[in-house]
C-alpha positions as CSV (number, residue, x, y, z in Angstrom):
1,X,16.6,-26.5,-20.5
2,X,17.0,-23.0,-22.0
3,X,13.2,-22.7,-22.0
4,X,12.9,-23.5,-18.3
5,X,15.8,-21.1,-17.5
6,X,14.0,-18.3,-19.3
7,X,10.7,-19.1,-17.5
8,X,12.6,-19.1,-14.2
9,X,14.1,-15.7,-14.9
10,X,10.7,-14.3,-15.9
11,X,9.2,-15.9,-12.8
12,X,11.8,-14.2,-10.6
13,X,11.1,-10.9,-12.2
14,X,7.3,-11.5,-11.6
15,X,8.1,-12.3,-8.0
16,X,10.0,-9.0,-7.6
17,X,7.1,-7.1,-9.2
18,X,4.7,-8.9,-6.8
19,X,6.9,-7.9,-3.8
20,X,7.1,-4.3,-5.0
21,X,3.3,-4.2,-5.4
22,X,2.8,-5.7,-2.0
23,X,5.2,-3.2,-0.4
24,X,3.3,-0.4,-2.1
25,X,-0.1,-1.6,-0.8
26,X,1.4,-2.0,2.7
27,X,2.8,1.6,2.7
28,X,-0.6,2.9,1.5
29,X,-2.4,1.0,4.3
30,X,-0.1,2.7,6.8
31,X,-0.8,6.1,5.1
32,X,-4.5,5.4,5.2
33,X,-4.4,4.5,8.9
34,X,-2.6,7.8,9.7
35,X,-5.1,9.8,7.5
36,X,-7.9,8.1,9.3
37,X,-6.4,9.0,12.7
38,X,-6.1,12.6,11.6
39,X,-9.7,12.6,10.6
40,X,-10.8,11.2,14.0
41,X,-8.7,13.9,15.7
42,X,-10.3,16.5,13.5
43,X,-13.7,15.2,14.5
44,X,-12.8,15.6,18.2
45,X,-11.7,19.2,17.5
46,X,-15.1,19.8,15.8
47,X,-17.0,18.4,18.8
48,X,-15.0,20.6,21.2
49,X,-15.6,23.7,19.0
50,X,-19.4,23.1,19.1
51,X,-19.3,23.1,22.9
52,X,-17.1,26.2,23.1
53,X,-17.7,29.6,21.5
54,X,-15.4,29.5,18.5
55,X,-14.5,32.5,16.3
56,X,-15.5,32.4,12.6
57,X,-11.8,32.3,11.6
58,X,-11.3,29.2,13.8
59,X,-14.4,27.5,12.4
60,X,-13.2,28.4,8.9
61,X,-9.8,26.9,9.6
62,X,-11.4,23.8,11.1
63,X,-13.6,23.3,8.0
64,X,-10.6,23.7,5.8
65,X,-8.6,21.2,7.8
66,X,-11.5,18.7,7.6
67,X,-11.7,19.1,3.8
68,X,-8.0,18.6,3.5
69,X,-8.2,15.4,5.7
70,X,-11.1,14.0,3.6
71,X,-9.3,14.8,0.4
72,X,-6.1,13.1,1.6
73,X,-8.0,10.0,2.7
74,X,-9.9,9.9,-0.6
75,X,-6.6,10.2,-2.6
76,X,-5.0,7.5,-0.5
77,X,-7.9,5.1,-1.0
78,X,-7.9,5.8,-4.8
79,X,-4.2,5.0,-4.9
80,X,-4.7,1.9,-2.8
81,X,-7.4,0.7,-5.2
82,X,-4.9,1.0,-8.1
83,X,-2.1,-0.6,-6.1
84,X,-4.4,-3.5,-5.1
85,X,-5.2,-4.1,-8.8
86,X,-1.5,-4.1,-9.5
87,X,-1.0,-6.6,-6.7
88,X,-3.7,-8.8,-8.0
89,X,-2.3,-8.8,-11.5
90,X,1.2,-9.6,-10.2
91,X,-0.3,-12.5,-8.1
92,X,-2.1,-13.8,-11.2
93,X,1.2,-13.7,-13.1
94,X,2.9,-15.6,-10.3
95,X,0.2,-18.3,-10.3
96,X,0.6,-18.7,-14.1
97,X,4.4,-19.2,-13.7
98,X,3.7,-21.7,-10.9
99,X,1.3,-23.6,-13.1
100,X,3.7,-23.6,-16.1
101,X,6.8,-24.5,-14.1
102,X,5.2,-26.5,-11.4
103,X,7.1,-24.5,-8.8
104,X,8.3,-20.9,-8.2
105,X,12.1,-20.4,-8.2
106,X,13.5,-19.2,-4.9
107,X,15.6,-16.1,-5.3
108,X,19.3,-16.1,-4.4
109,X,19.7,-15.0,-0.7
110,X,22.7,-12.9,-1.6
111,X,20.6,-10.6,-3.9
112,X,19.8,-7.6,-1.7
113,X,16.6,-6.9,-3.6
114,X,15.2,-10.2,-2.6
115,X,17.0,-11.0,0.6
116,X,14.6,-11.8,3.5
117,X,11.8,-12.1,1.0
118,X,9.4,-13.7,3.4
119,X,10.2,-11.4,6.4
120,X,8.1,-8.4,7.4
121,X,9.9,-5.5,9.0
122,X,9.4,-5.3,12.8
123,X,7.9,-2.0,14.0
């Protein structure tokens, strides 16, 4: 029985790591969406500036803003790639525990770190 209890404890820890990795990926997806919107807005400003006479300083600022937006999007996508790999690893670990135990233990609902484990926050 002690072996199963240790496996259950480790499975719960793996479940928490999975939930943390999932939350990280979700947060990065939101950041990516915001960065993409900023890039679309920047593109609109570029299109307007080509129709209007724009000073060289304004064009320079616009180019710099575009470079910053692209850099931010690149960094977010790189972080998302790493976070997705962590999520996949955590999922693989959960599957291994499920295969070993034949089930995954359900966390105590009173534990705040796992309360509402299946719920998504409403926005």
